[in-house]
N, CA, C, O and the ligand as a Tripos MOL2 file, in Angstrom:
@<TRIPOS>MOLECULE
protein
  277   275    70     0     0
PROTEIN
NO_CHARGES

@<TRIPOS>ATOM
      1 N           0.8350   -1.2080    0.0000 N.3       1 MET1
      2 CA          0.0000    0.0000    0.0000 C.3       1 MET1
      3 C           0.8680    1.2550    0.0000 C.2       1 MET1
      4 O           0.6680    2.1930   -0.7730 O.2       1 MET1
      5 N           1.8590    1.2210    0.9270 N.am      2 ALA2
      6 CA          2.7310    2.3860    1.0450 C.3       2 ALA2
      7 C           3.4840    2.6090   -0.2620 C.2       2 ALA2
      8 O           3.6960    3.7360   -0.7070 O.2       2 ALA2
      9 N           3.8740    1.4980   -0.8480 N.am      3 HIS3
     10 CA          4.6220    1.5970   -2.0950 C.3       3 HIS3
     11 C           3.7520    2.2400   -3.1860 C.2       3 HIS3
     12 O           4.2100    3.0380   -4.0040 O.2       3 HIS3
     13 N           2.5100    1.8550   -3.1510 N.am      4 ASN4
     14 CA          1.5990    2.3560   -4.1750 C.3       4 ASN4
     15 C           1.4280    3.8680   -4.0950 C.2       4 ASN4
     16 O           1.4960    4.5690   -5.1050 O.2       4 ASN4
     17 N           1.2040    4.3570   -2.8800 N.am      5 SER5
     18 CA          0.9900    5.7970   -2.7260 C.3       5 SER5
     19 C           2.2640    6.5690   -3.0660 C.2       5 SER5
     20 O           2.2180    7.6880   -3.5770 O.2       5 SER5
     21 N           3.3860    5.9480   -2.7720 N.am      6 GLU6
     22 CA          4.6610    6.5910   -3.1040 C.3       6 GLU6
     23 C           4.7710    6.7890   -4.6150 C.2       6 GLU6
     24 O           5.1980    7.8330   -5.1060 O.2       6 GLU6
     25 N           4.3800    5.7760   -5.3030 N.am      7 GLU7
     26 CA          4.4610    5.8270   -6.7540 C.3       7 GLU7
     27 C           3.5540    6.9350   -7.2990 C.2       7 GLU7
     28 O           3.9170    7.6720   -8.2160 O.2       7 GLU7
     29 N           2.4040    7.0210   -6.7200 N.am      8 THR8
     30 CA          1.4650    8.0440   -7.1780 C.3       8 THR8
     31 C           2.0290    9.4360   -6.9410 C.2       8 THR8
     32 O           1.8810   10.3340   -7.7690 O.2       8 THR8
     33 N           2.6800    9.5960   -5.7910 N.am      9 GLY9
     34 CA          3.2660   10.9040   -5.4780 C.3       9 GLY9
     35 C           4.3530   11.2600   -6.4720 C.2       9 GLY9
     36 O           4.4430   12.3990   -6.9300 O.2       9 GLY9
     37 N           5.1610   10.2990   -6.7960 N.am     10 GLU10
     38 CA          6.2410   10.5310   -7.7550 C.3      10 GLU10
     39 C           5.6730   10.9130   -9.1200 C.2      10 GLU10
     40 O           6.1820   11.7970   -9.8090 O.2      10 GLU10
     41 N           4.6310   10.2330   -9.4710 N.am     11 ARG11
     42 CA          4.0040   10.4980  -10.7550 C.3      11 ARG11
     43 C           3.4580   11.9230  -10.7900 C.2      11 ARG11
     44 O           3.6250   12.6590  -11.7620 O.2      11 ARG11
     45 N           2.8100   12.2740   -9.7080 N.am     12 PHE12
     46 CA          2.2180   13.6060   -9.6130 C.3      12 PHE12
     47 C           3.3010   14.6720   -9.7020 C.2      12 PHE12
     48 O           3.1360   15.6980  -10.3620 O.2      12 PHE12
     49 N           4.4110   14.4080   -9.0230 N.am     13 ARG13
     50 CA          5.5090   15.3810   -9.0070 C.3      13 ARG13
     51 C           6.0870   15.5530  -10.4110 C.2      13 ARG13
     52 O           6.3720   16.6650  -10.8530 O.2      13 ARG13
     53 N           6.2490   14.4400  -11.0850 N.am     14 ARG14
     54 CA          6.8110   14.5270  -12.4330 C.3      14 ARG14
     55 C           5.8700   15.2830  -13.3620 C.2      14 ARG14
     56 O           6.2920   16.0460  -14.2310 O.2      14 ARG14
     57 N           4.6080   15.0460  -13.1510 N.am     15 ARG15
     58 CA          3.6350   15.7370  -13.9950 C.3      15 ARG15
     59 C           3.7130   17.2450  -13.7670 C.2      15 ARG15
     60 O           3.6520   18.0340  -14.7100 O.2      15 ARG15
     61 N           3.8460   17.6210  -12.5290 N.am     16 ARG16
     62 CA          3.9540   19.0490  -12.2090 C.3      16 ARG16
     63 C           5.2050   19.6570  -12.8200 C.2      16 ARG16
     64 O           5.1760   20.7660  -13.3530 O.2      16 ARG16
     65 N           6.2910   18.9250  -12.7370 N.am     17 GLU17
     66 CA          7.5360   19.4360  -13.3080 C.3      17 GLU17
     67 C           7.3990   19.6210  -14.8120 C.2      17 GLU17
     68 O           7.8840   20.5940  -15.3900 O.2      17 GLU17
     69 N           6.7330   18.6690  -15.4180 N.am     18 LYS18
     70 CA          6.5400   18.7430  -16.8610 C.3      18 LYS18
     71 C           5.6850   19.9550  -17.2150 C.2      18 LYS18
     72 O           5.9800   20.6840  -18.1630 O.2      18 LYS18
     73 N           4.6390   20.1560  -16.4520 N.am     19 GLU19
     74 CA          3.7560   21.2950  -16.7240 C.3      19 GLU19
     75 C           4.4840   22.6180  -16.5240 C.2      19 GLU19
     76 O           4.3040   23.5670  -17.2880 O.2      19 GLU19
     77 N           5.3020   22.6610  -15.4920 N.am     20 GLU20
     78 CA          6.0360   23.9030  -15.2380 C.3      20 GLU20
     79 C           7.0340   24.1940  -16.3460 C.2      20 GLU20
     80 O           7.1900   25.3380  -16.7730 O.2      20 GLU20
     81 N           7.7040   23.1490  -16.8030 N.am     21 ALA21
     82 CA          8.6660   23.3220  -17.8900 C.3      21 ALA21
     83 C           7.9470   23.7960  -19.1440 C.2      21 ALA21
     84 O           8.4400   24.6440  -19.8880 O.2      21 ALA21
     85 N           6.7890   23.2340  -19.3510 N.am     22 HIS22
     86 CA          6.0260   23.6280  -20.5280 C.3      22 HIS22
     87 C           5.6060   25.0920  -20.4220 C.2      22 HIS22
     88 O           5.6180   25.8330  -21.4050 O.2      22 HIS22
     89 N           5.2410   25.4850  -19.2210 N.am     23 ARG23
     90 CA          4.7990   26.8620  -19.0150 C.3      23 ARG23
     91 C           5.9410   27.8420  -19.2690 C.2      23 ARG23
     92 O           5.7320   28.9410  -19.7820 O.2      23 ARG23
     93 N           7.1380   27.4280  -18.9030 N.am     24 LYS24
     94 CA          8.2850   28.3230  -19.0920 C.3      24 LYS24
     95 C           8.6010   28.5310  -20.5670 C.2      24 LYS24
     96 O           9.1630   29.5510  -20.9660 O.2      24 LYS24
     97 N           8.2280   27.5420  -21.3580 N.am     25 GLN25
     98 CA          8.5020   27.6690  -22.7890 C.3      25 GLN25
     99 C           7.5480   28.6410  -23.4640 C.2      25 GLN25
    100 O           7.8530   29.2100  -24.5120 O.2      25 GLN25
    101 N           6.4110   28.8170  -22.8550 N.am     26 LEU26
    102 CA          5.4470   29.7330  -23.4720 C.3      26 LEU26
    103 C           5.9170   31.1710  -23.3000 C.2      26 LEU26
    104 O           6.4620   31.5290  -22.2560 O.2      26 LEU26
    105 N           5.7130   31.9800  -24.3040 N.am     27 PRO27
    106 CA          6.0840   33.3870  -24.1760 C.3      27 PRO27
    107 C           5.1960   34.0910  -23.1580 C.2      27 PRO27
    108 O           3.9710   33.9770  -23.2060 O.2      27 PRO27
    109 N           5.8090   34.8040  -22.2570 N.am     28 GLY28
    110 CA          5.0380   35.5300  -21.2580 C.3      28 GLY28
    111 C           4.2730   36.6730  -21.9170 C.2      28 GLY28
    112 O           4.8510   37.5760  -22.5210 O.2      28 GLY28
    113 N           2.9820   36.6000  -21.7810 N.am     29 GLU29
    114 CA          2.1790   37.6190  -22.4550 C.3      29 GLU29
    115 C           2.4270   38.9950  -21.8630 C.2      29 GLU29
    116 O           2.3410   40.0080  -22.5570 O.2      29 GLU29
    117 N           2.7320   39.0210  -20.5890 N.am     30 ASP30
    118 CA          2.9380   40.3100  -19.9360 C.3      30 ASP30
    119 C           4.3420   40.8550  -20.1960 C.2      30 ASP30
    120 O           4.5540   42.0680  -20.2150 O.2      30 ASP30
    121 N           5.2890   39.9510  -20.3930 N.am     31 ASP31
    122 CA          6.6660   40.3970  -20.5480 C.3      31 ASP31
    123 C           7.0090   40.7180  -21.9940 C.2      31 ASP31
    124 O           7.9090   41.5120  -22.2660 O.2      31 ASP31
    125 N           6.2910   40.1010  -22.9110 N.am     32 THR32
    126 CA          6.6020   40.3170  -24.3130 C.3      32 THR32
    127 C           6.0950   41.6800  -24.7600 C.2      32 THR32
    128 O           4.8960   41.9500  -24.6920 O.2      32 THR32
    129 N           6.9990   42.5400  -25.2170 N.am     33 PRO33
    130 CA          6.5430   43.8480  -25.6830 C.3      33 PRO33
    131 C           5.7300   43.7210  -26.9590 C.2      33 PRO33
    132 O           6.0610   42.9260  -27.8390 O.2      33 PRO33
    133 N           4.6870   44.4880  -27.0550 N.am     34 LEU34
    134 CA          3.8520   44.4480  -28.2520 C.3      34 LEU34
    135 C           4.6110   45.0850  -29.4100 C.2      34 LEU34
    136 O           5.3440   46.0560  -29.2250 O.2      34 LEU34
    137 N           4.4260   44.5310  -30.5980 N.am     35 PRO35
    138 CA          5.0490   45.1530  -31.7650 C.3      35 PRO35
    139 C           4.4540   46.5360  -31.9910 C.2      35 PRO35
    140 O           3.3000   46.7840  -31.6440 O.2      35 PRO35
    141 N           5.2350   47.4270  -32.5670 N.am     36 PRO36
    142 CA          4.7110   48.7780  -32.8040 C.3      36 PRO36
    143 C           3.5080   48.7250  -33.7330 C.2      36 PRO36
    144 O           3.4460   47.8750  -34.6210 O.2      36 PRO36
    145 N           2.5660   49.6140  -33.5380 N.am     37 PRO37
    146 CA          1.3600   49.6030  -34.3620 C.3      37 PRO37
    147 C           1.6920   49.8180  -35.8300 C.2      37 PRO37
    148 O           2.5510   50.6210  -36.1930 O.2      37 PRO37
    149 N           0.9800   49.0720  -36.6540 N.am     38 VAL38
    150 CA          1.2040   49.2090  -38.0860 C.3      38 VAL38
    151 C           0.5660   50.5090  -38.5660 C.2      38 VAL38
    152 O          -0.5860   50.8150  -38.2590 O.2      38 VAL38
    153 N           1.3430   51.2480  -39.3160 N.am     39 GLU39
    154 CA          0.8700   52.5810  -39.6910 C.3      39 GLU39
    155 C          -0.2420   52.5470  -40.7140 C.2      39 GLU39
    156 O          -0.9570   53.5320  -40.8970 O.2      39 GLU39
    157 N          -0.3910   51.4130  -41.3840 N.am     40 THR40
    158 CA         -1.4440   51.3500  -42.4000 C.3      40 THR40
    159 C          -2.8180   51.3560  -41.7520 C.2      40 THR40
    160 O          -3.8080   51.7410  -42.3740 O.2      40 THR40
    161 N          -2.8700   50.9270  -40.5010 N.am     41 ILE41
    162 CA         -4.1360   51.0290  -39.7830 C.3      41 ILE41
    163 C          -4.2310   52.4210  -39.2040 C.2      41 ILE41
    164 O          -3.4880   52.7820  -38.2910 O.2      41 ILE41
    165 N          -5.1430   53.1920  -39.7390 N.am     42 ARG42
    166 CA         -5.1830   54.6030  -39.3750 C.3      42 ARG42
    167 C          -6.0210   54.8320  -38.1360 C.2      42 ARG42
    168 O          -7.2420   54.6820  -38.1580 O.2      42 ARG42
    169 N          -5.3680   55.1850  -37.0860 N.am     43 GLY43
    170 CA         -6.0220   55.6740  -35.8750 C.3      43 GLY43
    171 C          -7.1650   54.8010  -35.3800 C.2      43 GLY43
    172 O          -7.2020   53.5990  -35.6440 O.2      43 GLY43
    173 N          -8.0680   55.3990  -34.6830 N.am     44 GLU44
    174 CA         -9.2250   54.6730  -34.1640 C.3      44 GLU44
    175 C         -10.4880   55.1800  -34.8340 C.2      44 GLU44
    176 O         -11.5640   55.2220  -34.2370 O.2      44 GLU44
    177 N         -10.3230   55.5650  -36.0940 N.am     45 GLY45
    178 CA        -11.4440   56.1770  -36.8040 C.3      45 GLY45
    179 C         -12.6480   55.2620  -36.9080 C.2      45 GLY45
    180 O         -12.5810   54.0810  -36.5670 O.2      45 GLY45
    181 N         -13.7070   55.8000  -37.3640 N.am     46 GLU46
    182 CA        -14.9490   55.0380  -37.4880 C.3      46 GLU46
    183 C         -15.0030   54.3400  -38.8430 C.2      46 GLU46
    184 O         -16.0790   53.9840  -39.3240 O.2      46 GLU46
    185 N         -13.8540   54.1510  -39.4450 N.am     47 LYS47
    186 CA        -13.8070   53.5170  -40.7530 C.3      47 LYS47
    187 C         -14.2930   52.0770  -40.6490 C.2      47 LYS47
    188 O         -14.9510   51.5600  -41.5520 O.2      47 LYS47
    189 N         -13.9600   51.4460  -39.5400 N.am     48 VAL48
    190 CA        -14.3860   50.0620  -39.3310 C.3      48 VAL48
    191 C         -15.7700   50.0600  -38.7030 C.2      48 VAL48
    192 O         -16.0190   50.7440  -37.7100 O.2      48 VAL48
    193 N         -16.6570   49.2910  -39.2910 N.am     49 GLY49
    194 CA        -17.9990   49.1940  -38.7260 C.3      49 GLY49
    195 C         -17.9550   48.4790  -37.3870 C.2      49 GLY49
    196 O         -17.1180   47.6010  -37.1740 O.2      49 GLY49
    197 N         -18.8360   48.8440  -36.5010 N.am     50 ARG50
    198 CA        -18.7990   48.2520  -35.1580 C.3      50 ARG50
    199 C         -19.0980   46.7560  -35.2030 C.2      50 ARG50
    200 O         -18.6700   46.0120  -34.3210 O.2      50 ARG50
    201 N         -19.8190   46.3190  -36.2110 N.am     51 ASN51
    202 CA        -20.1410   44.8980  -36.3140 C.3      51 ASN51
    203 C         -19.2080   44.1770  -37.2870 C.2      51 ASN51
    204 O         -19.3780   42.9890  -37.5640 O.2      51 ASN51
    205 N         -18.2300   44.9080  -37.7950 N.am     52 ASP52
    206 CA        -17.2640   44.2770  -38.6900 C.3      52 ASP52
    207 C         -16.1770   43.5900  -37.8760 C.2      52 ASP52
    208 O         -15.9450   43.9500  -36.7220 O.2      52 ASP52
    209 N         -15.5070   42.6030  -38.4700 N.am     53 PRO53
    210 CA        -14.3850   41.9650  -37.7650 C.3      53 PRO53
    211 C         -13.3070   42.9900  -37.4450 C.2      53 PRO53
    212 O         -13.0050   43.8630  -38.2590 O.2      53 PRO53
    213 N         -12.7400   42.8770  -36.2700 N.am     54 CYS54
    214 CA        -11.7340   43.8380  -35.8350 C.3      54 CYS54
    215 C         -10.4920   43.7480  -36.7190 C.2      54 CYS54
    216 O         -10.0430   42.6460  -37.0320 O.2      54 CYS54
    217 N          -9.9400   44.8690  -37.1180 N.am     55 PRO55
    218 CA         -8.7390   44.8800  -37.9760 C.3      55 PRO55
    219 C          -7.5030   44.3290  -37.2900 C.2      55 PRO55
    220 O          -6.5000   44.0600  -37.9510 O.2      55 PRO55
    221 N          -7.5550   44.1590  -35.9930 N.am     56 CYS56
    222 CA         -6.3720   43.6330  -35.2990 C.3      56 CYS56
    223 C          -6.2290   42.1410  -35.5220 C.2      56 CYS56
    224 O          -5.1990   41.5550  -35.1880 O.2      56 CYS56
    225 N          -7.2590   41.5220  -36.0850 N.am     57 GLY57
    226 CA         -7.1430   40.1100  -36.4320 C.3      57 GLY57
    227 C          -7.5660   39.1750  -35.3180 C.2      57 GLY57
    228 O          -7.2730   37.9810  -35.3720 O.2      57 GLY57
    229 N          -8.2410   39.6870  -34.3180 N.am     58 SER58
    230 CA         -8.6410   38.8290  -33.2000 C.3      58 SER58
    231 C          -9.8150   37.9430  -33.5910 C.2      58 SER58
    232 O         -10.0860   36.9340  -32.9400 O.2      58 SER58
    233 N         -10.5140   38.3310  -34.6670 N.am     59 GLY59
    234 CA        -11.6710   37.5550  -35.0850 C.3      59 GLY59
    235 C         -12.9390   37.9970  -34.3930 C.2      59 GLY59
    236 O         -14.0320   37.5260  -34.7080 O.2      59 GLY59
    237 N         -12.7850   38.9040  -33.4500 N.am     60 LYS60
    238 CA        -13.9680   39.4060  -32.7540 C.3      60 LYS60
    239 C         -14.5370   40.5840  -33.5280 C.2      60 LYS60
    240 O         -13.8870   41.1510  -34.4050 O.2      60 LYS60
    241 N         -15.7660   40.9330  -33.1810 N.am     61 LYS61
    242 CA        -16.3150   42.1430  -33.7660 C.3      61 LYS61
    243 C         -15.5740   43.3550  -33.2030 C.2      61 LYS61
    244 O         -15.1060   43.3540  -32.0650 O.2      61 LYS61
    245 N         -15.4890   44.3530  -34.0150 N.am     62 TYR62
    246 CA        -14.7340   45.5400  -33.6110 C.3      62 TYR62
    247 C         -15.2680   46.1220  -32.3260 C.2      62 TYR62
    248 O         -14.5010   46.5560  -31.4680 O.2      62 TYR62
    249 N         -16.5860   46.1330  -32.1880 N.am     63 LYS63
    250 CA        -17.1780   46.7380  -30.9930 C.3      63 LYS63
    251 C         -16.9020   45.9110  -29.7320 C.2      63 LYS63
    252 O         -16.9900   46.4030  -28.6070 O.2      63 LYS63
    253 N         -16.5620   44.6300  -29.9660 N.am     64 GLN64
    254 CA        -16.2570   43.7710  -28.8020 C.3      64 GLN64
    255 C         -14.7660   43.6510  -28.5710 C.2      64 GLN64
    256 O         -14.3230   42.9420  -27.6670 O.2      64 GLN64
    257 N         -13.9830   44.3560  -29.4000 N.am     65 CYS65
    258 CA        -12.5240   44.2620  -29.2560 C.3      65 CYS65
    259 C         -11.9450   45.6490  -29.0910 C.2      65 CYS65
    260 O         -12.1220   46.2900  -28.0550 O.2      65 CYS65
    261 N         -11.2450   46.1130  -30.1250 N.am     66 CYS66
    262 CA        -10.5330   47.3920  -29.9930 C.3      66 CYS66
    263 C         -11.4940   48.5700  -30.0220 C.2      66 CYS66
    264 O         -11.1400   49.6670  -29.5890 O.2      66 CYS66
    265 N         -12.7040   48.3570  -30.5260 N.am     67 GLY67
    266 CA        -13.6530   49.4590  -30.5880 C.3      67 GLY67
    267 C         -14.4340   49.6250  -29.2870 C.2      67 GLY67
    268 O         -15.3100   50.4810  -29.1580 O.2      67 GLY67
    269 N         -14.0790   48.7750  -28.3370 N.am     68 ARG68
    270 CA        -14.7700   48.7820  -27.0630 C.3      68 ARG68
    271 C         -14.3300   49.9710  -26.2190 C.2      68 ARG68
    272 O         -13.1690   50.3770  -26.2670 O.2      68 ARG68
    273 N         -15.2410   50.5170  -25.4600 N.am     69 LYS69
    274 CA        -14.8630   51.6620  -24.6320 C.3      69 LYS69
    275 C         -15.1600   51.4070  -23.1770 C.2      69 LYS69
    276 O         -14.9050   52.2680  -22.3350 O.2      69 LYS69
    277 ZN         -9.0500   44.3280  -31.9120 Zn       70 ZN70
@<TRIPOS>BOND
     1     1     2 1
     2     2     3 1
     3     3     4 2
     4     3     5 am
     5     5     6 1
     6     6     7 1
     7     7     8 2
     8     7     9 am
     9     9    10 1
    10    10    11 1
    11    11    12 2
    12    11    13 am
    13    13    14 1
    14    14    15 1
    15    15    16 2
    16    15    17 am
    17    17    18 1
    18    18    19 1
    19    19    20 2
    20    19    21 am
    21    21    22 1
    22    22    23 1
    23    23    24 2
    24    23    25 am
    25    25    26 1
    26    26    27 1
    27    27    28 2
    28    27    29 am
    29    29    30 1
    30    30    31 1
    31    31    32 2
    32    31    33 am
    33    33    34 1
    34    34    35 1
    35    35    36 2
    36    35    37 am
    37    37    38 1
    38    38    39 1
    39    39    40 2
    40    39    41 am
    41    41    42 1
    42    42    43 1
    43    43    44 2
    44    43    45 am
    45    45    46 1
    46    46    47 1
    47    47    48 2
    48    47    49 am
    49    49    50 1
    50    50    51 1
    51    51    52 2
    52    51    53 am
    53    53    54 1
    54    54    55 1
    55    55    56 2
    56    55    57 am
    57    57    58 1
    58    58    59 1
    59    59    60 2
    60    59    61 am
    61    61    62 1
    62    62    63 1
    63    63    64 2
    64    63    65 am
    65    65    66 1
    66    66    67 1
    67    67    68 2
    68    67    69 am
    69    69    70 1
    70    70    71 1
    71    71    72 2
    72    71    73 am
    73    73    74 1
    74    74    75 1
    75    75    76 2
    76    75    77 am
    77    77    78 1
    78    78    79 1
    79    79    80 2
    80    79    81 am
    81    81    82 1
    82    82    83 1
    83    83    84 2
    84    83    85 am
    85    85    86 1
    86    86    87 1
    87    87    88 2
    88    87    89 am
    89    89    90 1
    90    90    91 1
    91    91    92 2
    92    91    93 am
    93    93    94 1
    94    94    95 1
    95    95    96 2
    96    95    97 am
    97    97    98 1
    98    98    99 1
    99    99   100 2
   100    99   101 am
   101   101   102 1
   102   102   103 1
   103   103   104 2
   104   103   105 am
   105   105   106 1
   106   106   107 1
   107   107   108 2
   108   107   109 am
   109   109   110 1
   110   110   111 1
   111   111   112 2
   112   111   113 am
   113   113   114 1
   114   114   115 1
   115   115   116 2
   116   115   117 am
   117   117   118 1
   118   118   119 1
   119   119   120 2
   120   119   121 am
   121   121   122 1
   122   122   123 1
   123   123   124 2
   124   123   125 am
   125   125   126 1
   126   126   127 1
   127   127   128 2
   128   127   129 am
   129   129   130 1
   130   130   131 1
   131   131   132 2
   132   131   133 am
   133   133   134 1
   134   134   135 1
   135   135   136 2
   136   135   137 am
   137   137   138 1
   138   138   139 1
   139   139   140 2
   140   139   141 am
   141   141   142 1
   142   142   143 1
   143   143   144 2
   144   143   145 am
   145   145   146 1
   146   146   147 1
   147   147   148 2
   148   147   149 am
   149   149   150 1
   150   150   151 1
   151   151   152 2
   152   151   153 am
   153   153   154 1
   154   154   155 1
   155   155   156 2
   156   155   157 am
   157   157   158 1
   158   158   159 1
   159   159   160 2
   160   159   161 am
   161   161   162 1
   162   162   163 1
   163   163   164 2
   164   163   165 am
   165   165   166 1
   166   166   167 1
   167   167   168 2
   168   167   169 am
   169   169   170 1
   170   170   171 1
   171   171   172 2
   172   171   173 am
   173   173   174 1
   174   174   175 1
   175   175   176 2
   176   175   177 am
   177   177   178 1
   178   178   179 1
   179   179   180 2
   180   179   181 am
   181   181   182 1
   182   182   183 1
   183   183   184 2
   184   183   185 am
   185   185   186 1
   186   186   187 1
   187   187   188 2
   188   187   189 am
   189   189   190 1
   190   190   191 1
   191   191   192 2
   192   191   193 am
   193   193   194 1
   194   194   195 1
   195   195   196 2
   196   195   197 am
   197   197   198 1
   198   198   199 1
   199   199   200 2
   200   199   201 am
   201   201   202 1
   202   202   203 1
   203   203   204 2
   204   203   205 am
   205   205   206 1
   206   206   207 1
   207   207   208 2
   208   207   209 am
   209   209   210 1
   210   210   211 1
   211   211   212 2
   212   211   213 am
   213   213   214 1
   214   214   215 1
   215   215   216 2
   216   215   217 am
   217   217   218 1
   218   218   219 1
   219   219   220 2
   220   219   221 am
   221   221   222 1
   222   222   223 1
   223   223   224 2
   224   223   225 am
   225   225   226 1
   226   226   227 1
   227   227   228 2
   228   227   229 am
   229   229   230 1
   230   230   231 1
   231   231   232 2
   232   231   233 am
   233   233   234 1
   234   234   235 1
   235   235   236 2
   236   235   237 am
   237   237   238 1
   238   238   239 1
   239   239   240 2
   240   239   241 am
   241   241   242 1
   242   242   243 1
   243   243   244 2
   244   243   245 am
   245   245   246 1
   246   246   247 1
   247   247   248 2
   248   247   249 am
   249   249   250 1
   250   250   251 1
   251   251   252 2
   252   251   253 am
   253   253   254 1
   254   254   255 1
   255   255   256 2
   256   255   257 am
   257   257   258 1
   258   258   259 1
   259   259   260 2
   260   259   261 am
   261   261   262 1
   262   262   263 1
   263   263   264 2
   264   263   265 am
   265   265   266 1
   266   266   267 1
   267   267   268 2
   268   267   269 am
   269   269   270 1
   270   270   271 1
   271   271   272 2
   272   271   273 am
   273   273   274 1
   274   274   275 1
   275   275   276 2
@<TRIPOS>SUBSTRUCTURE
     1 MET1         2 RESIDUE 1 A MET
     2 ALA2         6 RESIDUE 1 A ALA
     3 HIS3        10 RESIDUE 1 A HIS
     4 ASN4        14 RESIDUE 1 A ASN
     5 SER5        18 RESIDUE 1 A SER
     6 GLU6        22 RESIDUE 1 A GLU
     7 GLU7        26 RESIDUE 1 A GLU
     8 THR8        30 RESIDUE 1 A THR
     9 GLY9        34 RESIDUE 1 A GLY
    10 GLU10       38 RESIDUE 1 A GLU
    11 ARG11       42 RESIDUE 1 A ARG
    12 PHE12       46 RESIDUE 1 A PHE
    13 ARG13       50 RESIDUE 1 A ARG
    14 ARG14       54 RESIDUE 1 A ARG
    15 ARG15       58 RESIDUE 1 A ARG
    16 ARG16       62 RESIDUE 1 A ARG
    17 GLU17       66 RESIDUE 1 A GLU
    18 LYS18       70 RESIDUE 1 A LYS
    19 GLU19       74 RESIDUE 1 A GLU
    20 GLU20       78 RESIDUE 1 A GLU
    21 ALA21       82 RESIDUE 1 A ALA
    22 HIS22       86 RESIDUE 1 A HIS
    23 ARG23       90 RESIDUE 1 A ARG
    24 LYS24       94 RESIDUE 1 A LYS
    25 GLN25       98 RESIDUE 1 A GLN
    26 LEU26      102 RESIDUE 1 A LEU
    27 PRO27      106 RESIDUE 1 A PRO
    28 GLY28      110 RESIDUE 1 A GLY
    29 GLU29      114 RESIDUE 1 A GLU
    30 ASP30      118 RESIDUE 1 A ASP
    31 ASP31      122 RESIDUE 1 A ASP
    32 THR32      126 RESIDUE 1 A THR
    33 PRO33      130 RESIDUE 1 A PRO
    34 LEU34      134 RESIDUE 1 A LEU
    35 PRO35      138 RESIDUE 1 A PRO
    36 PRO36      142 RESIDUE 1 A PRO
    37 PRO37      146 RESIDUE 1 A PRO
    38 VAL38      150 RESIDUE 1 A VAL
    39 GLU39      154 RESIDUE 1 A GLU
    40 THR40      158 RESIDUE 1 A THR
    41 ILE41      162 RESIDUE 1 A ILE
    42 ARG42      166 RESIDUE 1 A ARG
    43 GLY43      170 RESIDUE 1 A GLY
    44 GLU44      174 RESIDUE 1 A GLU
    45 GLY45      178 RESIDUE 1 A GLY
    46 GLU46      182 RESIDUE 1 A GLU
    47 LYS47      186 RESIDUE 1 A LYS
    48 VAL48      190 RESIDUE 1 A VAL
    49 GLY49      194 RESIDUE 1 A GLY
    50 ARG50      198 RESIDUE 1 A ARG
    51 ASN51      202 RESIDUE 1 A ASN
    52 ASP52      206 RESIDUE 1 A ASP
    53 PRO53      210 RESIDUE 1 A PRO
    54 CYS54      214 RESIDUE 1 A CYS
    55 PRO55      218 RESIDUE 1 A PRO
    56 CYS56      222 RESIDUE 1 A CYS
    57 GLY57      226 RESIDUE 1 A GLY
    58 SER58      230 RESIDUE 1 A SER
    59 GLY59      234 RESIDUE 1 A GLY
    60 LYS60      238 RESIDUE 1 A LYS
    61 LYS61      242 RESIDUE 1 A LYS
    62 TYR62      246 RESIDUE 1 A TYR
    63 LYS63      250 RESIDUE 1 A LYS
    64 GLN64      254 RESIDUE 1 A GLN
    65 CYS65      258 RESIDUE 1 A CYS
    66 CYS66      262 RESIDUE 1 A CYS
    67 GLY67      266 RESIDUE 1 A GLY
    68 ARG68      270 RESIDUE 1 A ARG
    69 LYS69      274 RESIDUE 1 A LYS
    70 ZN70       277 GROUP 0 **** ****
């Protein structure tokens, strides 16, 4: 019995280590500086319809993304 629980603990620990290593490989969203805005996208004008897909490429509607206030 004791042996069994020991094994489970080891397994759990390895899984955690694996997850942590994987997390470190991911780019930190907070630490990664955003690329400079592309100049072809002009300002925050009303050129984009509020129900149109957002020009930032998020796939959301503009009013639910960058057009949100
Ligand atoms: Zn957007």
